[in-house]
Each structure stands twice: as C-alpha cells, then as structure tokens.
TORGUDREN-101302 format. One record per atom (N, C-alpha, C): x, y, z; atom name. Coordinates in Angstrom, 1 decimal. Layout:
N
+--------+--------+--------+------+
|      X |      Y |      Z | atom |
+--------+--------+--------+------+
|      X |      Y |      Z |   CA |
...
+--------+--------+--------+------+
// end
This chain:
169
+--------+--------+--------+------+
|      X |      Y |      Z | atom |
+--------+--------+--------+------+
|  -23.5 |   19.6 |   24.2 |    N |
|  -23.1 |   18.8 |   24.7 |   CA |
|  -23.3 |   17.7 |   25.4 |    C |
|  -23.8 |   16.6 |   25.6 |    N |
|  -24.1 |   15.2 |   26.4 |   CA |
|  -23.2 |   15.4 |   27.1 |    C |
|  -24.1 |   15.2 |   28.6 |    N |
|  -23.9 |   14.9 |   29.5 |   CA |
|  -24.4 |   13.7 |   30.7 |    C |
|  -23.8 |   13.4 |   31.2 |    N |
|  -24.6 |   12.6 |   32.6 |   CA |
|  -24.2 |   11.0 |   32.6 |    C |
|  -24.8 |   10.4 |   33.2 |    N |
|  -23.8 |    9.2 |   33.8 |   CA |
|  -24.1 |    8.0 |   32.7 |    C |
|  -25.1 |    7.9 |   31.9 |    N |
|  -25.0 |    6.9 |   31.0 |   CA |
|  -24.1 |    7.7 |   29.4 |    C |
|  -23.5 |    9.0 |   29.4 |    N |
|  -22.9 |    9.5 |   28.3 |   CA |
|  -21.2 |    8.8 |   28.1 |    C |
|  -21.4 |    8.2 |   27.1 |    N |
|  -19.6 |    7.8 |   26.9 |   CA |
|  -18.7 |    8.3 |   25.9 |    C |
|  -17.9 |    8.9 |   26.3 |    N |
|  -16.8 |    9.4 |   25.3 |   CA |
|  -16.3 |    8.2 |   24.3 |    C |
|  -16.4 |    8.9 |   22.8 |    N |
|  -15.9 |    7.8 |   21.6 |   CA |
|  -14.4 |    7.6 |   22.2 |    C |
|  -13.8 |    6.4 |   21.7 |    N |
|  -12.1 |    6.5 |   21.3 |   CA |
|  -11.6 |    7.5 |   21.0 |    C |
|  -10.2 |    8.3 |   21.5 |    N |
|   -9.3 |    9.3 |   21.2 |   CA |
|   -9.5 |    8.9 |   19.5 |    C |
|   -8.9 |    8.1 |   19.0 |    N |
|   -8.9 |    8.1 |   17.5 |   CA |
|   -9.8 |    8.1 |   16.9 |    C |
|  -10.8 |    7.6 |   17.2 |    N |
|  -12.4 |    8.0 |   16.8 |   CA |
|  -12.8 |    9.0 |   16.9 |    C |
|  -12.3 |    9.6 |   17.5 |    N |
|  -12.9 |   11.4 |   17.5 |   CA |
|  -12.2 |   12.1 |   16.8 |    C |
|  -11.0 |   11.6 |   16.4 |    N |
|  -10.1 |   12.3 |   15.7 |   CA |
|  -10.4 |   12.0 |   14.5 |    C |
|  -11.0 |   10.8 |   14.2 |    N |
|  -11.4 |   10.3 |   12.4 |   CA |
|  -10.0 |    9.7 |   12.3 |    C |
|   -9.4 |    9.2 |   13.0 |    N |
|   -8.0 |    8.4 |   12.1 |   CA |
|   -8.3 |    6.6 |   12.5 |    C |
|   -9.0 |    6.0 |   12.9 |    N |
|   -9.4 |    5.0 |   13.0 |   CA |
|  -10.8 |    4.6 |   12.9 |    C |
|  -11.2 |    3.6 |   12.1 |    N |
|  -12.7 |    3.2 |   11.6 |   CA |
|  -12.3 |    1.7 |   12.6 |    C |
|  -12.8 |    1.9 |   13.6 |    N |
|  -12.5 |    0.6 |   14.8 |   CA |
|  -13.5 |   -0.5 |   13.7 |    C |
|  -14.4 |   -0.4 |   13.2 |    N |
|  -15.4 |   -1.8 |   12.7 |   CA |
|  -15.1 |   -2.4 |   11.7 |    C |
|  -13.9 |   -1.9 |   11.0 |    N |
|  -13.3 |   -2.2 |    9.9 |   CA |
|  -12.0 |   -2.5 |   10.4 |    C |
|  -11.6 |   -2.2 |   11.3 |    N |
|  -10.1 |   -2.4 |   12.3 |   CA |
|  -10.3 |   -4.4 |   12.6 |    C |
|  -11.3 |   -4.4 |   13.5 |    N |
|  -12.0 |   -5.1 |   14.3 |   CA |
|  -11.9 |   -6.4 |   13.3 |    C |
|  -12.8 |   -6.0 |   11.9 |    N |
|  -12.8 |   -7.2 |   10.8 |   CA |
|  -12.1 |   -7.8 |   10.5 |    C |
|  -10.7 |   -6.9 |   10.5 |    N |
|   -9.7 |   -7.2 |    9.7 |   CA |
|   -8.4 |   -8.1 |   10.7 |    C |
|   -8.8 |   -7.7 |   11.9 |    N |
|   -8.1 |   -8.4 |   12.9 |   CA |
|   -8.7 |   -9.8 |   13.1 |    C |
|   -9.9 |   -9.9 |   13.0 |    N |
|  -10.6 |  -11.6 |   13.3 |   CA |
|  -10.2 |  -12.2 |   12.0 |    C |
|   -9.4 |  -11.7 |   10.9 |    N |
|   -8.8 |  -12.5 |    9.8 |   CA |
|   -8.0 |  -13.4 |   10.1 |    C |
|   -7.2 |  -13.1 |   11.1 |    N |
|   -5.7 |  -13.7 |   11.5 |   CA |
|   -5.0 |  -13.9 |   10.9 |    C |
|   -4.5 |  -13.0 |    9.5 |    N |
|   -4.1 |  -12.7 |    8.5 |   CA |
|   -3.1 |  -11.8 |    8.9 |    C |
|   -1.7 |  -11.6 |    8.5 |    N |
|   -0.8 |  -10.4 |    8.5 |   CA |
|   -2.0 |   -9.4 |    7.8 |    C |
|   -1.7 |   -7.8 |    8.3 |    N |
|   -2.0 |   -6.9 |    7.2 |   CA |
|   -1.2 |   -6.6 |    6.4 |    C |
|   -1.4 |   -5.5 |    5.5 |    N |
|   -0.5 |   -5.1 |    4.2 |   CA |
|   -1.0 |   -3.7 |    4.5 |    C |
|   -0.6 |   -2.8 |    5.5 |    N |
|   -1.1 |   -1.5 |    5.7 |   CA |
|   -0.3 |   -0.7 |    4.6 |    C |
|   -1.0 |    0.1 |    3.6 |    N |
|   -1.2 |    1.1 |    2.5 |   CA |
|   -1.2 |    2.3 |    3.2 |    C |
|   -0.1 |    3.1 |    2.8 |    N |
|   -0.5 |    5.0 |    3.4 |   CA |
|    0.3 |    5.3 |    2.7 |    C |
|   -0.7 |    6.6 |    1.8 |    N |
|   -0.1 |    7.3 |    1.3 |   CA |
|   -0.3 |    8.7 |    1.5 |    C |
|    0.8 |    9.7 |    0.3 |    N |
|    0.8 |   10.8 |    0.6 |   CA |
|    1.0 |   11.6 |   -0.5 |    C |
|    1.4 |   13.0 |   -0.4 |    N |
|    1.5 |   13.4 |   -1.9 |   CA |
|    2.7 |   12.9 |   -2.5 |    C |
|    4.4 |   13.0 |   -1.6 |    N |
|    5.9 |   12.6 |   -1.9 |   CA |
|    5.5 |   11.3 |   -1.9 |    C |
|    4.8 |   10.2 |   -1.3 |    N |
|    5.6 |    8.8 |   -1.2 |   CA |
|    4.5 |    8.4 |   -0.7 |    C |
|    4.6 |    6.7 |   -1.1 |    N |
|    4.0 |    5.2 |   -0.7 |   CA |
|    4.8 |    4.8 |    0.3 |    C |
|    3.7 |    4.3 |    1.5 |    N |
|    4.9 |    3.4 |    2.6 |   CA |
|    3.5 |    2.2 |    2.5 |    C |
|    4.6 |    1.2 |    2.7 |    N |
|    3.6 |   -0.2 |    2.9 |   CA |
|    4.2 |   -0.7 |    4.4 |    C |
|    3.5 |   -1.0 |    5.2 |    N |
|    3.7 |   -2.1 |    6.4 |   CA |
|    3.4 |   -3.5 |    6.4 |    C |
|    4.0 |   -4.0 |    7.1 |    N |
|    3.7 |   -5.7 |    7.4 |   CA |
|    3.5 |   -5.8 |    8.9 |    C |
|    2.3 |   -6.1 |    9.2 |    N |
|    1.6 |   -5.8 |   10.7 |   CA |
|    0.9 |   -6.7 |   10.9 |    C |
|    1.5 |   -7.4 |   11.9 |    N |
|    0.2 |   -8.4 |   13.0 |   CA |
|    0.2 |   -8.3 |   14.0 |    C |
|   -1.1 |   -8.1 |   14.4 |    N |
|   -1.9 |   -7.9 |   15.4 |   CA |
|   -1.7 |   -9.2 |   16.4 |    C |
|   -1.3 |   -8.1 |   17.6 |    N |
|   -1.0 |   -9.3 |   18.8 |   CA |
|   -1.9 |   -8.5 |   19.7 |    C |
|   -2.0 |   -9.4 |   21.3 |    N |
|   -2.7 |   -8.8 |   22.6 |   CA |
|   -2.2 |   -7.5 |   23.1 |    C |
|   -0.8 |   -7.3 |   22.8 |    N |
|   -0.2 |   -6.3 |   23.6 |   CA |
|   -0.5 |   -5.1 |   22.4 |    C |
|   -0.4 |   -5.2 |   21.6 |    N |
|   -0.5 |   -4.2 |   20.3 |   CA |
|    0.1 |   -4.6 |   19.0 |    C |
|   -0.2 |   -3.6 |   18.4 |    N |
|    0.2 |   -4.5 |   16.6 |   CA |
|    1.8 |   -4.6 |   16.6 |    C |
|    2.2 |   -4.9 |   15.9 |    N |
|    3.9 |   -5.5 |   16.0 |   CA |
|    4.1 |   -5.7 |   14.2 |    C |
|    5.3 |   -4.7 |   13.6 |    N |
|    5.5 |   -4.2 |   12.1 |   CA |
|    6.6 |   -5.2 |   12.0 |    C |
|    6.5 |   -6.2 |   11.2 |    N |
|    7.3 |   -7.0 |   10.6 |   CA |
|    8.3 |   -6.4 |    9.6 |    C |
|    7.8 |   -5.5 |    9.0 |    N |
|    8.6 |   -4.7 |    7.6 |   CA |
|    8.2 |   -3.4 |    7.4 |    C |
|    8.8 |   -2.4 |    6.9 |    N |
|    8.5 |   -1.4 |    6.4 |   CA |
|    8.9 |   -0.9 |    5.1 |    C |
|    8.5 |   -0.6 |    3.8 |    N |
|    9.1 |   -0.1 |    2.9 |   CA |
|    8.3 |    0.8 |    2.4 |    C |
|    9.1 |    1.8 |    2.0 |    N |
|    8.8 |    3.3 |    1.5 |   CA |
|    9.3 |    3.7 |   -0.2 |    C |
|    8.3 |    4.3 |   -0.3 |    N |
|    8.9 |    4.4 |   -2.2 |   CA |
|   10.2 |    5.1 |   -2.4 |    C |
|   10.7 |    5.9 |   -1.2 |    N |
|   11.9 |    6.6 |   -1.2 |   CA |
|   13.1 |    5.5 |   -1.6 |    C |
|   13.1 |    4.3 |   -1.1 |    N |
|   13.6 |    3.3 |   -1.2 |   CA |
|   13.9 |    2.9 |   -2.9 |    C |
|   13.0 |    3.3 |   -4.1 |    N |
|   13.3 |    3.3 |   -5.2 |   CA |
|   14.5 |    4.0 |   -6.0 |    C |
|   15.1 |    4.8 |   -5.1 |    N |
|   16.2 |    5.8 |   -5.4 |   CA |
|   17.8 |    4.6 |   -5.5 |    C |
|   17.7 |    4.0 |   -4.9 |    N |
|   18.4 |    3.0 |   -4.6 |   CA |
|   18.5 |    1.9 |   -5.9 |    C |
|   17.4 |    1.7 |   -6.3 |    N |
|   17.2 |    1.0 |   -7.5 |   CA |
|   16.9 |    1.9 |   -8.9 |    C |
|   17.8 |    3.1 |   -8.8 |    N |
|   17.7 |    3.7 |  -10.1 |   CA |
|   16.7 |    4.8 |  -10.6 |    C |
|   15.4 |    4.6 |   -9.9 |    N |
|   14.3 |    5.5 |  -10.2 |   CA |
|   14.3 |    6.9 |   -9.6 |    C |
|   14.4 |    8.1 |  -10.9 |    N |
|   14.5 |    9.3 |  -10.8 |   CA |
|   13.2 |   10.1 |  -10.6 |    C |
|   12.0 |    9.4 |  -11.0 |    N |
|   11.4 |   10.3 |  -10.9 |   CA |
|   10.3 |   10.6 |   -9.5 |    C |
|    9.4 |   11.1 |   -9.6 |    N |
|    8.6 |   11.4 |   -8.6 |   CA |
|    8.0 |   10.1 |   -8.0 |    C |
|    7.9 |   10.4 |   -6.5 |    N |
|    8.0 |    8.9 |   -5.6 |   CA |
|    6.7 |    8.7 |   -5.3 |    C |
|    5.4 |    9.7 |   -5.8 |    N |
|    4.2 |   10.4 |   -5.4 |   CA |
|    3.4 |    9.5 |   -6.6 |    C |
|    3.7 |    8.8 |   -7.4 |    N |
|    2.7 |    8.6 |   -8.8 |   CA |
|    2.9 |    7.0 |   -8.5 |    C |
|    1.5 |    6.6 |   -9.6 |    N |
|    1.4 |    5.4 |   -9.5 |   CA |
|    2.5 |    4.1 |  -10.1 |    C |
|    3.0 |    4.7 |  -11.1 |    N |
|    4.4 |    3.8 |  -11.3 |   CA |
|    4.8 |    3.5 |  -10.0 |    C |
|    5.3 |    4.8 |   -9.3 |    N |
|    6.4 |    4.3 |   -8.2 |   CA |
|    5.4 |    3.6 |   -7.1 |    C |
|    4.6 |    3.9 |   -7.0 |    N |
|    3.6 |    2.7 |   -6.1 |   CA |
|    3.3 |    1.2 |   -6.3 |    C |
|    3.6 |    1.1 |   -7.8 |    N |
|    3.6 |   -0.2 |   -8.3 |   CA |
|    5.0 |   -0.9 |   -7.8 |    C |
|    6.1 |   -0.3 |   -8.4 |    N |
|    7.1 |   -0.4 |   -8.3 |   CA |
|    7.4 |   -0.8 |   -6.3 |    C |
|    6.9 |   -0.3 |   -5.6 |    N |
|    7.0 |    0.0 |   -4.1 |   CA |
|    6.1 |   -1.4 |   -3.4 |    C |
|    5.0 |   -1.7 |   -4.3 |    N |
|    4.7 |   -2.8 |   -3.9 |   CA |
|    5.1 |   -4.1 |   -4.3 |    C |
|    5.9 |   -3.8 |   -5.5 |    N |
|    6.8 |   -5.7 |   -5.9 |   CA |
|    8.1 |   -5.7 |   -5.1 |    C |
|    8.8 |   -4.1 |   -4.7 |    N |
|    9.8 |   -4.5 |   -3.7 |   CA |
|    9.5 |   -5.3 |   -2.7 |    C |
|    8.0 |   -4.7 |   -1.6 |    N |
|    7.9 |   -5.2 |   -0.6 |   CA |
|    7.5 |   -6.3 |   -0.5 |    C |
|    6.7 |   -6.9 |   -1.7 |    N |
|    6.3 |   -8.3 |   -1.8 |   CA |
|    7.4 |   -9.1 |   -1.9 |    C |
|    8.8 |   -8.6 |   -2.6 |    N |
|   10.1 |   -9.7 |   -3.0 |   CA |
|   10.4 |   -9.8 |   -1.3 |    C |
|   10.3 |   -8.6 |   -0.5 |    N |
|   11.0 |   -8.9 |    1.0 |   CA |
|    9.8 |   -9.9 |    1.9 |    C |
|    8.5 |   -9.3 |    1.7 |    N |
|    7.6 |  -10.5 |    2.4 |   CA |
|    7.9 |  -11.5 |    1.9 |    C |
|    8.1 |  -12.2 |    1.0 |    N |
|    8.7 |  -13.7 |    0.3 |   CA |
|    9.4 |  -14.1 |    1.0 |    C |
|   10.8 |  -13.3 |    1.2 |    N |
|   12.1 |  -13.3 |    2.0 |   CA |
|   11.7 |  -13.4 |    3.4 |    C |
|   10.8 |  -13.0 |    3.8 |    N |
|   10.5 |  -13.6 |    5.0 |   CA |
|    9.9 |  -14.7 |    5.8 |    C |
|    9.6 |  -15.2 |    4.6 |    N |
|    8.6 |  -16.1 |    4.5 |   CA |
|    6.9 |  -16.2 |    4.7 |    C |
|    6.2 |  -15.1 |    4.4 |    N |
|    5.1 |  -14.6 |    4.2 |   CA |
|    4.4 |  -14.6 |    2.8 |    C |
|    3.7 |  -15.7 |    2.7 |    N |
|    3.3 |  -15.5 |    1.1 |   CA |
|    1.8 |  -15.2 |    1.3 |    C |
|    0.6 |  -14.5 |    2.2 |    N |
|   -0.6 |  -14.3 |    2.2 |   CA |
|   -0.8 |  -13.0 |    3.2 |    C |
|   -1.4 |  -11.7 |    3.0 |    N |
|   -1.8 |  -11.4 |    3.7 |   CA |
|   -3.1 |  -10.5 |    3.4 |    C |
|   -3.6 |   -9.4 |    4.0 |    N |
|   -5.0 |   -9.0 |    3.9 |   CA |
|   -4.8 |   -7.3 |    3.8 |    C |
|   -5.5 |   -6.9 |    3.0 |    N |
|   -4.8 |   -5.3 |    2.9 |   CA |
|   -5.4 |   -4.6 |    3.5 |    C |
|   -5.0 |   -3.6 |    4.1 |    N |
|   -5.6 |   -2.4 |    5.0 |   CA |
|   -5.3 |   -0.9 |    4.4 |    C |
|   -6.1 |   -0.3 |    4.0 |    N |
|   -6.4 |    1.1 |    3.3 |   CA |
|   -6.4 |    2.3 |    4.4 |    C |
|   -6.6 |    1.5 |    5.4 |    N |
|   -7.3 |    2.8 |    6.1 |   CA |
|   -8.7 |    3.2 |    5.9 |    C |
|   -8.2 |    4.7 |    6.1 |    N |
|   -9.5 |    5.7 |    5.5 |   CA |
|   -9.5 |    6.1 |    4.2 |    C |
|   -8.5 |    5.6 |    3.9 |    N |
|   -8.5 |    6.5 |    2.5 |   CA |
|   -9.3 |    6.1 |    1.4 |    C |
|   -9.5 |    7.3 |    0.5 |    N |
|  -10.6 |    7.0 |   -0.6 |   CA |
|  -10.5 |    5.6 |   -1.3 |    C |
|  -11.5 |    4.4 |   -1.3 |    N |
|  -11.3 |    3.6 |   -2.7 |   CA |
|  -11.9 |    3.6 |   -3.8 |    C |
|  -11.1 |    4.3 |   -4.6 |    N |
|  -11.3 |    4.4 |   -5.9 |   CA |
|  -10.8 |    3.8 |   -7.1 |    C |
|  -11.2 |    3.3 |   -8.0 |    N |
|  -10.7 |    2.3 |   -9.0 |   CA |
|   -9.5 |    2.9 |   -9.5 |    C |
|   -8.6 |    2.2 |   -9.9 |    N |
|   -7.3 |    2.6 |  -10.2 |   CA |
|   -6.6 |    3.6 |   -9.8 |    C |
|   -6.7 |    3.8 |   -8.7 |    N |
|   -5.5 |    4.9 |   -7.7 |   CA |
|   -4.4 |    3.7 |   -7.1 |    C |
|   -3.6 |    4.9 |   -6.3 |    N |
|   -2.3 |    4.3 |   -6.0 |   CA |
|   -2.3 |    3.4 |   -4.7 |    C |
|   -3.5 |    3.3 |   -4.4 |    N |
|   -3.4 |    2.3 |   -3.1 |   CA |
|   -3.6 |    0.6 |   -4.2 |    C |
|   -4.1 |    0.9 |   -4.7 |    N |
|   -4.5 |   -0.5 |   -5.3 |   CA |
|   -3.5 |   -0.9 |   -6.6 |    C |
|   -2.4 |    0.5 |   -6.9 |    N |
|   -1.2 |    0.4 |   -8.0 |   CA |
|   -0.5 |   -0.8 |   -7.0 |    C |
|   -0.4 |   -0.2 |   -5.4 |    N |
|    1.1 |   -0.7 |   -5.0 |   CA |
|    0.4 |   -2.6 |   -4.8 |    C |
|   -1.1 |   -2.8 |   -4.3 |    N |
|   -1.7 |   -4.0 |   -3.9 |   CA |
|   -1.0 |   -4.8 |   -5.5 |    C |
|   -1.2 |   -4.5 |   -6.8 |    N |
|   -1.0 |   -4.9 |   -7.6 |   CA |
|    0.5 |   -5.7 |   -7.9 |    C |
|    1.2 |   -4.2 |   -7.4 |    N |
|    2.9 |   -4.8 |   -7.6 |   CA |
|    3.1 |   -6.1 |   -6.3 |    C |
|    2.0 |   -5.7 |   -5.3 |    N |
|    2.2 |   -7.1 |   -4.3 |   CA |
|    2.0 |   -8.6 |   -5.1 |    C |
|    0.9 |   -8.0 |   -5.3 |    N |
|    0.3 |   -9.3 |   -5.9 |   CA |
|    1.4 |  -10.2 |   -7.2 |    C |
|    2.1 |   -9.3 |   -8.0 |    N |
|    2.6 |   -9.7 |   -8.8 |   CA |
|    3.9 |  -10.2 |   -8.3 |    C |
|    5.2 |  -10.1 |   -7.2 |    N |
|    5.6 |  -10.6 |   -6.2 |   CA |
|    5.1 |  -11.4 |   -6.3 |    C |
|    3.9 |  -12.3 |   -6.4 |    N |
|    3.7 |  -13.7 |   -5.5 |   CA |
|    3.1 |  -13.9 |   -4.2 |    C |
|    2.5 |  -12.7 |   -3.8 |    N |
|    2.0 |  -12.7 |   -2.4 |   CA |
|    0.7 |  -12.9 |   -2.6 |    C |
|   -0.2 |  -13.5 |   -2.0 |    N |
|   -1.6 |  -13.7 |   -2.2 |   CA |
|   -2.5 |  -12.7 |   -1.0 |    C |
|   -2.9 |  -11.3 |   -1.9 |    N |
|   -3.5 |  -10.7 |   -1.2 |   CA |
|   -5.2 |  -10.2 |   -2.2 |    C |
|   -6.3 |  -10.9 |   -1.2 |    N |
|   -7.6 |  -11.0 |   -1.9 |   CA |
|   -7.8 |   -9.5 |   -2.4 |    C |
|   -8.2 |   -9.6 |   -3.6 |    N |
|   -8.8 |   -8.4 |   -4.4 |   CA |
|   -9.8 |   -8.5 |   -5.4 |    C |
|   -9.8 |   -7.7 |   -6.1 |    N |
|  -10.8 |   -7.6 |   -7.0 |   CA |
|  -10.2 |   -7.0 |   -8.4 |    C |
|  -10.3 |   -7.7 |   -9.4 |    N |
|   -9.4 |   -7.2 |  -10.9 |   CA |
|  -10.0 |   -6.0 |  -11.4 |    C |
|  -11.0 |   -5.8 |  -11.3 |    N |
|  -11.7 |   -5.1 |  -11.9 |   CA |
|  -11.2 |   -3.7 |  -11.5 |    C |
|  -10.6 |   -3.6 |   -9.9 |    N |
|  -10.7 |   -2.2 |   -9.3 |   CA |
|   -9.0 |   -1.7 |   -9.4 |    C |
|   -8.3 |   -2.5 |   -9.9 |    N |
|   -6.8 |   -2.4 |  -10.1 |   CA |
|   -6.5 |   -1.5 |  -11.9 |    C |
|   -5.7 |   -0.5 |  -11.6 |    N |
|   -5.5 |    0.3 |  -12.6 |   CA |
|   -4.7 |   -0.3 |  -13.9 |    C |
|   -5.1 |    0.2 |  -15.2 |    N |
|   -4.8 |   -0.4 |  -16.7 |   CA |
|   -2.9 |   -0.5 |  -16.7 |    C |
|   -2.8 |   -1.5 |  -17.1 |    N |
|   -1.3 |   -1.7 |  -17.3 |   CA |
|   -0.6 |   -0.4 |  -17.9 |    C |
|   -1.1 |   -0.1 |  -18.6 |    N |
|   -0.7 |    1.3 |  -19.6 |   CA |
|   -0.2 |    2.4 |  -18.1 |    C |
|   -0.9 |    2.4 |  -17.4 |    N |
|   -0.9 |    3.4 |  -16.5 |   CA |
|   -0.2 |    3.2 |  -15.1 |    C |
|    0.1 |    1.7 |  -15.1 |    N |
|    0.9 |    1.5 |  -13.9 |   CA |
|    2.6 |    1.6 |  -14.5 |    C |
|    2.7 |    1.6 |  -15.8 |    N |
|    4.2 |    1.8 |  -16.3 |   CA |
|    4.4 |    3.1 |  -16.6 |    C |
|    2.9 |    3.6 |  -16.2 |    N |
|    3.6 |    5.6 |  -16.7 |   CA |
|    3.2 |    5.9 |  -17.8 |    C |
|    2.9 |    5.2 |  -18.7 |    N |
|    2.6 |    5.7 |  -20.4 |   CA |
|    1.5 |    7.0 |  -19.9 |    C |
|    1.0 |    7.1 |  -19.5 |    N |
|    0.4 |    8.6 |  -19.4 |   CA |
|    0.5 |    9.6 |  -19.0 |    C |
|    1.9 |    9.2 |  -18.4 |    N |
|    2.8 |   10.2 |  -17.6 |   CA |
|    4.0 |   10.9 |  -18.9 |    C |
|    4.4 |   10.0 |  -19.9 |    N |
|    5.1 |   10.3 |  -20.7 |   CA |
|    4.5 |   11.1 |  -21.8 |    C |
|    3.1 |   10.2 |  -21.9 |    N |
|    2.0 |   11.3 |  -23.2 |   CA |
|    1.8 |   12.7 |  -22.8 |    C |
|    2.1 |   13.0 |  -21.2 |    N |
|    1.5 |   14.5 |  -20.8 |   CA |
|    3.0 |   15.1 |  -20.8 |    C |
|    4.4 |   14.7 |  -20.0 |    N |
|    5.4 |   15.7 |  -20.2 |   CA |
|    6.7 |   15.4 |  -20.9 |    C |
|    6.2 |   13.9 |  -21.7 |    N |
|    7.4 |   13.9 |  -22.8 |   CA |
|    8.4 |   13.3 |  -22.1 |    C |
|    8.7 |   13.1 |  -20.6 |    N |
|    9.8 |   12.3 |  -19.8 |   CA |
|    9.6 |   10.6 |  -20.2 |    C |
|   10.7 |   10.1 |  -20.5 |    N |
|   11.0 |    8.8 |  -20.8 |   CA |
|   10.6 |    8.0 |  -19.3 |    C |
|    9.9 |    8.0 |  -18.7 |    N |
|    9.4 |    7.2 |  -17.8 |   CA |
|    9.3 |    5.4 |  -17.7 |    C |
|    8.9 |    5.4 |  -18.9 |    N |
|    8.6 |    4.2 |  -19.6 |   CA |
|    9.5 |    2.9 |  -18.9 |    C |
|   11.0 |    3.9 |  -19.8 |    N |
|   11.8 |    2.9 |  -19.8 |   CA |
|   12.4 |    2.3 |  -18.5 |    C |
|   12.8 |    3.8 |  -17.8 |    N |
|   13.1 |    3.6 |  -16.3 |   CA |
|   12.1 |    2.7 |  -15.5 |    C |
|   11.2 |    2.5 |  -15.6 |    N |
|    9.8 |    1.9 |  -14.9 |   CA |
|   10.4 |    0.0 |  -15.5 |    C |
|   10.8 |    0.0 |  -16.7 |    N |
|   10.8 |   -0.9 |  -16.7 |   CA |
|   12.3 |   -1.8 |  -16.5 |    C |
|   13.1 |   -0.7 |  -16.4 |    N |
|   14.5 |   -1.2 |  -15.9 |   CA |
|   14.5 |   -1.6 |  -14.1 |    C |
|   14.2 |   -0.4 |  -13.9 |    N |
|   13.9 |   -0.6 |  -12.2 |   CA |
|   13.2 |   -2.0 |  -11.6 |    C |
|   11.8 |   -2.5 |  -13.0 |    N |
|   11.2 |   -3.3 |  -12.5 |   CA |
|   12.1 |   -4.7 |  -12.7 |    C |
|   12.9 |   -4.7 |  -13.1 |    N |
|   13.6 |   -5.8 |  -13.6 |   CA |
|   14.7 |   -6.1 |  -12.4 |    C |
|   15.3 |   -4.9 |  -12.0 |    N |
|   16.5 |   -5.3 |  -10.7 |   CA |
|   15.4 |   -5.5 |   -9.4 |    C |
|   14.5 |   -5.2 |   -9.1 |    N |
|   13.4 |   -5.6 |   -8.1 |   CA |
|   13.6 |   -7.1 |   -8.6 |    C |
|   12.8 |   -7.4 |   -9.7 |    N |
|   12.5 |   -9.1 |   -9.9 |   CA |
|   13.7 |  -10.0 |   -9.8 |    C |
|   15.1 |   -9.3 |  -10.2 |    N |
|   16.0 |   -9.9 |  -10.2 |   CA |
|   16.5 |  -10.8 |  -11.3 |    C |
+--------+--------+--------+------+
// end
C-alpha cells in the first residue's frame, strides 16, 4: 500500500466502485435535471434529481411497483415494466412542469436494448426531451412484451396495452 506525505486516499464511493466522479461532474455541468435510472432483478426505479450546492435534491421518484395500481400483474423487472415505469415517470415530470432532462445510468452497463433504454423510451414517449440515440433503444415488439408471450404464452401484450392507455389517459 502506498504511504507517505504525497499519497491521497480516493473518495470512499470511488473506492467502493459506486460513483464515477468524472461522469458525474460532466452531468452536473449540463445544469439540467438528471433522470437517474436504477434497476434490480425485481424492479426499476427512476428519480428526477437536481444538483444543488449543499447536495442533490430528489424531486420525483417512481418505482415499477406502482404499476400494480394500474392493473399490471406481470413481473416488474422486465422490459415492458421498465417502459411503462418510464412512461408514468414522464407524465409525472410534465405535471411538475419539467420537460427536459439528461439521463444518468450510473455504473450500469450500456447495452443496446436493455431495460435502462426501455425506460428512457417511455420517458421520451411521454413527451419529455431526453437526449439519446435511436439505435440504442429496444425494438417495439420487445417493449410490448411479444418476446415474453412467445416464450411463456402469457398474454402480457394485451395487459401492456391496457396499462399504457391508462397511463396516457
């Protein structure tokens, strides 16, 4: 281990591998609200965060578990649930009067068509301006859950459309 007067210990969150401060600095320099997207095996969580001098301030939080109140009964940790969560989040953002944000995916892998980009597609479809590339978003049939229906036989596509209509109102 390095010792001596010139050795400097890295920030704790950097040592733990939880924060990439170079990317965070660039996101904060944009001076736009951040859409923080975090996923787990069970659900997807989206937060609207504004950077302030004393610390970040969370304005809005939406979890995929909220889809139950709209009649969604399938898994909350899949692509269609992430899209619907993003759609719900986008509608709530517009209700707050915020129509522009920048995506913050944290340390999650940036893989074409994954749940993070499905959530971003939902936010964009709600009418919020989030910079993104069209080529990285998942296909429409994967967003609607057709791949799940083909595999399991469960009619997730019909329920997806019903919940989508309820959210869009």
